[in-house]
C-alpha positions in Angstrom: 175.4 -74.6 85.4 172.4 -72.7 83.9 170.7 -76.0 82.9 170.7 -77.3 86.5 167.5 -76.8 88.6 167.8 -73.9 91.2 168.1 -76.3 94.1 171.2 -77.9 92.7 173.0 -74.5 92.5 173.1 -73.7 96.2 176.8 -73.4 96.6 177.5 -70.0 98.2 175.8 -67.7 100.7 173.1 -66.5 98.3 169.9 -65.7 100.2 167.5 -66.3 97.3 168.8 -69.8 96.5 169.0 -70.6 100.2 165.4 -69.5 100.7 164.2 -71.6 97.8 166.0 -74.7 99.1 164.6 -74.1 102.6 161.0 -73.8 101.2 161.4 -76.9 99.1 162.6 -78.9 102.1 159.9 -77.6 104.4 157.3 -78.9 102.0 159.0 -82.2 101.7 159.5 -82.6 105.4 156.3 -81.1 106.7 155.1 -84.2 108.5 158.5 -85.0 109.9 160.2 -81.7 110.9 158.5 -78.6 112.3 159.9 -75.1 112.3 162.6 -76.1 109.8 165.1 -73.4 108.9 168.7 -73.1 107.8 171.3 -70.5 108.5 174.7 -70.0 107.0 177.7 -70.1 109.3 181.4 -70.4 108.4 180.6 -71.2 104.8 178.3 -74.1 105.7 174.7 -74.7 106.7 173.3 -75.1 110.2 170.0 -76.9 110.4 167.3 -75.9 113.0 163.9 -77.3 113.8 162.0 -79.9 115.7 161.4 -83.5 114.7 159.2 -86.2 116.1 161.8 -88.9 115.5 165.5 -89.3 114.6 164.3 -90.5 111.2 162.8 -87.1 110.5 166.1 -85.4 111.6 168.0 -87.8 109.3 165.6 -87.1 106.4 166.3 -83.4 106.8 170.0 -83.8 106.8 170.1 -86.1 103.8 167.7 -83.8 101.9 170.1 -80.8 102.5 173.1 -82.9 101.5 171.4 -84.0 98.2 170.3 -80.5 97.3 173.3 -78.3 98.3 177.0 -78.3 97.8 177.5 -76.4 101.0 178.7 -78.6 104.0 176.5 -79.0 107.0 178.2 -77.4 109.9 175.7 -78.5 112.6 172.3 -80.2 112.8 170.4 -78.6 115.7 167.1 -80.3 114.9 165.7 -81.3 118.3 164.1 -84.7 118.4 161.0 -84.5 120.6 160.2 -88.2 120.7 156.9 -89.6 121.9 155.0 -87.8 124.6 
């Protein structure tokens, strides 16, 4: 387990690992999802933020699934659409 990169080790409610994962995803999603953040609820992750498109929302969800072993309990990323 020690040889894995930190983002692959997010398994439990560990604030430092969660903060690192959140920062990495913010950087990766910066043009797709705004105000991205995650909270832990009932042993899983809840995603929050705003996206321009459903594609951005989906990118965020798949990014979390690829980097964390915690299940996603809810995806509350709001899709703003074109205005």
